[in-house]
Every structure is written in C-alpha cells, then in structure tokens.
C-alpha positions, 0 to 999 in steps of 0.5 A: 638190763635188756635181759630183764626188760625182755624177760618182763615183756615175755612174761606179760605176753605169756600171761596174756596168752594164758588168759585167751587167744591173742588175735591180730596183735591185740591183747584179750579183753580182761573182764574184771580186776581179779583176772588182771591181778592173776595175770600180773602175779603169773608174770611176776612169778615168771620174772622172779624165776628168771631173775633167780636163774640169772642170779645162779648163773651169775654166781658161777664166776667172780667176774659176773658175781655182782650182776648175779647178786643184783639179779637175785636182789631184784627178784626177791624184791619183786617177790616180796612186793607181789606177796604183799599185794596179794589180797590174802595178805593181811595186817597180821600176815605183815606183822608175822612176816616182819618178825620172821625177817628180823629173826632170820636176819639176826640169825644169819648175821650172827652166824655169818659174822663168826664164819671164816672163809675156810668154813664157808662151804659148811655154812652154805650147806647149813643154810641150804639145809634150813631152806630144805627144812622150811620147804618141808614145813610149808608142805606139811602146812599145805597138806593139813590146811583144812580150807584148801582142797588138793587134787591128786597132782598136788597131793603127789607133789606135796608128798614128794616134797615132804619125804624126798 
C-alpha cells in the first residue's frame, strides 16, 4: 500500500512540475479547471502505468501473484474511472463501452471455462494476439481520424504500431 501512496504522490508532483516551476515548495497556480483536469489525467496515467508494471512484476512468482493481480485490478479501475471522467466521454461512448465489456466478458469466460491447464499457454498467447489486433485497429482509427492532425512523430509511431 505504501508503494501506491508513494507512486501517487510522485505522479502528482511530476504533473505539477510539468505545468510550471515549483518555487520554494509551493505548487504553481492553476489558472482554470481544464489545466487541473489535464494534470490529474497525467497523474492517473503515471499511476496506472506503475500499477501495471507492479502487476507484471507480482505475477512473476506464486507468492506475490495475489498482490500483482490486485495492483492490476486497481490500475484498470483507475483507468476506467478517468476515461469516464474525460469531457469527450459521452452517453453514446458509455453505451458502446458497456456493450464491448459485456461481449469481451462473454467471450473470455466461454473460452477460459473450456481451457485446461495444459493449454493455458496457448490460450494466453491467443488473448495477447487479440490485444495486438486491438492495438492495430486503434492505430488505424487514429490514422484515419479526420479531426486529429498528427505531427511527424505521431505518424511514425502510428506506422510502427500498424506494421510492426
């Protein structure tokens, strides 16, 4: 638990540092709510990333697997909450997200309930392939999004994500 508190405080401090210089231990003045919302999102991204890294580390041994799973669950909950708090998240987006969650849960439960321990590595590899396919689809959607103008760095990143 101390790890998560330390990670959250570091993330908040890093986000404050990004928004302006910290003078004599004072946090910079935040001019409006949009800047505060962005810094909270940045803090959440750092916290979620740390949770997922801790989860992967925890899954390395049977003794720490429970803590690793819990860190992953906490990270995913924070990611979902902050995605729902985003101003671009509409009612239509929420309905689509719920439909996708239900379909994914049904598919995952039906596949995993039939799997024995012998085929577990193949099942995990199949699920990872699904995640890779989803990442490619996100890259395609982002590339063809007419509203978003990407600079050269984002274009290179998107092409690497699609083709490699």
